[in-house]
N, C-alpha and C positions, 0 to 999 in steps of 0.2 A: 832484234828486229821485231817490231810491234805489229799489231793488227789494226786494220782500219784503212782508210783511203787518203792518200795525199792528193792534193789538187793544186795546180798553178805553180808548182815549184820548178825552177830552172835547175836541171841536174845534168848539165853537159859534162861528159867525162874528161874532155881536154879541148884544147884549141888546135890540135893537130889537123892538118889538111888531109883530105881523103874521104873515103866512104865511112859513114857512121851507121852502125846497126844497133837497133834498139828493140827490145822485147819486154813487155810487162807480164809478170806472172799472173795467172788467172785470178788470184785473190786481190790483185791490185796493190799489194804491199811492196813488191820489189820490181826494180827495173834493171835489166841486164843491158849493158851497152859495150860496144867495141868500136875501135877505130883503127886507123892505118898503122898504129905503132905495134899491133899484134897482141895487145892485152885486152882482157874483158873486165868490166867493172860491174859490181853489183851495188845498186843504190837502194837504200831504205826510203821509200816514198813517204812514210809517215814522219820520219825525223828530218828527211832531206840529207842525211849523212851518207858518205861512202862507206859501205859495209865490208866489201872485200875487193881485192884485185886478184884476178886470175892470170897467171903467166904461163903460156904454152912452153913445152919443153924445147921446141924448135923455133927458130926465127921465122918470121913471115906474117903477113897480115891475116886477119880473120874475115871471112866472107859471109857468115851467117851465124845466128844464135837461135837456140830454141830451149824453152823450159820443158822438162818432162811433165807428163799429165798430172802427176802429184805435186809438182813444183819443187821437188827436192833435188833434182838434177838439172844441170845446165850443159847443153851441148854446143860446141863451136866447130864450124867448118874452117879448116886452115888452108892457107895458100901454099903450105909446105908439103902437101900430100898427106896430111893427117887430119883426123877429126878427134876432138877432145871431149871428155866428159868430166865435169866437176861436181862434187858434192856441195850443194849450196850451203848447208849448215856448217860443215867442218872446214870447207874451203880446200879440201884435199882433192887431188886428181883421182877420179874413180875409174878412168880408162882412157887409153890412147889407141886409136885405130889407124894403122898405117896402110895407105893405099900404095901398092907396088908401082914402080915406074915414076917418071917425071910428070906428075899430074897435080891438079889443084882440086880441092874439095870445095864446091860452090854452095852447097846447101846441107842442112841437117834437119831432121824431123823425128818425132817419136810416134810409134805405133801403139797398138793396144797390148802387145806382148812386152814382158820385162826385158830390159837391156841385158844382153848376154854378159855373164860374169858379175852382175850387180844384184840381180833379183828385184830390181826396182825400175821405175820409169814407165811401166805399162799402165793402161787404164783398166777399167772394170768391164 
């Protein structure tokens, strides 16, 4: 994944119907996208290539995405009562947060403090 800015590229993750969520990392190099199939995609905007596909551990759509303030973590709100945290560089899951009961996670965001259990994600 290079540095710089991509412009004018069509980087639609799929043709699946349903809601589409997109977030651009603060440096403008990466686009995270999710749609109704429950997967999140990471696009390199410099090359226009698909860099990673993130698959949640449980089925269900994704309702929101957010990059950590440092850009190295990607959070996703799941319709299955879980929130997911992925390491952008390795592609590995960095955390799964389960909400008790039959509920839906509608939004995710990062604050200034590090994400519990990772030591990362917070601002300065």
